[in-house]
N, C-alpha and C positions, 0 to 999 in steps of 0.2 A: 276285837278290832274289826271283825267282819261286819258286826252289827252297824258300826259307824258307817261303813262303806255302803251298805244296803239303803241307808237313809237317803242316799243321793241317787238312787237308781231311777227315780221318777222326777228328778230335778229338771228345771227348765233349761232349754237350749241356750248356751252362751257362746257368742261369737267374739273371739279375741284378735285384735288387729295390732300388729307391732311394726314399728319402723325405727330408723335412726338408732339402732342398737347393733353392736358387733358382738360383744360378750357380756353376759350377766348371770353370775351365779345365783344372785337373788331371784331373778326371773325364773331361772331353771328350777330352783327349789319350790317355788310357788306352783309351777306347772306339774312338778311331781307330786305335790300334795293334793292338787285338784284331781289328778289321775288316781291317787291312792284312795280318794273318797268317791271314785266313780262319777265324778261330776260330768255332765253332758256338755262338752265344750269342743269347739273347733277353732284352730289357729290359722290365721292369715299372716304370713310374714313377708313384709315388703323388702326386697333385697335379692341377693344371690347366694349360691352355695359356698361362697368364700367366707360368709359371715361365720364367726366362731359359734354364735348361738345356734345357727342352722346345723353345724356339725355336731355340737353338744346334744341337741334334741334328737338328731339321728341316732347317735351312739346310745342314747337312753330310751330309744323307741317311743319317743313322743311324736305322734303324727301331726303334721302341719302341711299346709299348702303354700308354696312359695310363689310370690308375685314379684317377678323380676322385671324392673324397667328395661325397655329395649330401645326406645327412641325418644325424640323430642316431645312427642305427644303422650308420654307415659303417664302423666297426671290424669288425662281423660280415660286411658285404658284401665288404669289401676282403679279409678272411680267406678268404672262400669263393672269390673270384676267384683268389687266389694258389693255393689249394688245387685248384681246377679246372685251372689251368695246369700244375701239377706232375703231377697224375694223368693228364692228357691227353697230355703230352709226355715224361714220365719223364726229366728231366734227370738227369745224373750228379753234377753240382755245383750248389749253390745258394749264391750269394753276396749279402749284403745290406749296405746302408750307410744310416745314418739310424736313429734310435731306433725309430720306428714300423715301418719296413721290416724291421729286424732281428727285432723281436719277432714280427711276423706271418710273415715269410719263414723264419726259423729254425725256429719251432714247426711250421709247415706241413711243411717239409722233413723234420723229425724224425719226425713221425707218418706221413709218406708213405714213410718208410724210405730217404730219400736219404743216401748213405753220407758224402759230403763236404759239410758245412754250415759255411760261414765268414762272418763279418761283421766290419766295421770299427767299432771303439769309438771314438767321437769325444769324447764327454763324459767328465769325470773323476768328481768326487765330488759333482755337483750335487744328486742325490737324497738323498744321505747329509747333506750340509750343511744342507739345508732340511727334513730329517726327512720326506721324501716316501716314506712307507712302501710305497705301491703301486709307485712308480717303482723303489724298491730291489728289490722283489719281482720286477718284470719284468726288471730288469737281471740278477739272479741266475738266473732261469729261463732267460733267453736265454743266459747264460754256460754253463749246465749242458747245454742242448740242442744247443749248437754244438760242433764238434770242432776248430775253428781260429778264433782271434780275432786280429785285427790291432789293435795299439795305435798311436795316431798320435803318441804322445810318451812320454817316460820316466815322466812323472807318471801318465798313464793306465795304463801297464804296472804301475806300483806299485799303484795302486788295485785293479786286477784280481787281482793276485797276493796282495798283503798285506792288503787290506780285504774283498775278495769271495771269497777262498780258491779262486781259479782256478789249476789246476796250471800250473807254469811252462812245461812242454813244450807246452802249448796256446796260448801267447801269443807272437805274433811282433811285434817292434817295427819299424814302417816309419814314420818321421817324416814329417809333412806336408812336401811340397816347396814351394819358392818359386822362381818363375821370375826368376832374377837378371838376365836380359836387360831386364826392365822397369825396373831401376834404373840401367841404363848411361847414360841420358840425363838423370839427375837434375841433374848440374852445369849443363848448358845451360838447363834449365828453371828452375833456381834463379835465374838472372841476371834473369829477368822478374819475380821475386816482389818485392813491395813491401809493407812493413808499413803498416797504416792510420795515418792522420796522428795519431791520438790516443796512439800509442806513441812514446816517446822513442828516440833513436838508441842509448841504452844497454840497451834491452830486448832480450830474445832469446826465441826460440820453442823449445818442447820438443815433439817429435813422438812420439806414443805409438801402437803398434799393439796393441790389446786389445779384448776384448768389454767392454761396459759392464756389468759385473757388480760388485757392491759389495765383494766380497772381493779384487778385483784391486789395490786400494790406489792407484788412479790419482791420488788427491789427494796421495799421498806420493811421487810419481815425481820430483819436483825438490824437494830440500830446500835452503833458503837461510838465511843468517844474518839476524837481526832487522832489520839496517839495510840489507839488500839487498832487491831486488824482482824478482819474476818477472811481467813484464807480460802475457804471453800464453802459456796452455798449451793446446795444441790436442789 
């Protein structure tokens, strides 16, 4: 295994910029894998010490620099902090995740002449749907200044290519992963679950994994006949 690690000793410098994340086991696993292979990377995390991801990285001894917003001019100060980091250390690659980190990191990387500028696009048509013109502008600008974009789902990929006119060769689809091991003990856990007494023995539960946004149609997740009744939708 050491031979694999040594192959990364002379790897190019990578600057990772993250924002809009509280906890992410997936991100933590990726960072631990990069460290295992001795990848030459530095992390800038936009947020504060209360973030779960910051605490998790500290516990696992993953080094990172925290960029904590302090006032109403934070956008400028954070932009400047990222710019100084790029100019000082001249990374060969800049990767960003999170709307704010992507806008700041990719634009700084472009103007600093970083050749490989990549970010992960997590949101789909939120800004379009709510007619958030500035958000749409920032999305399109970030798309233009990046040369690689990772889409987390087919829907995001479609938005990028068909709605925001991003060249198809620029977009790579890597669906968000799910740790299936966490679902292996569901059956044993279910045996200890009991319905509240106010529900009859004929009721059933419907579990939904979704963000609480109004276009998700959560209220239509379970359709029943008029004479039937869904007692509990979680």
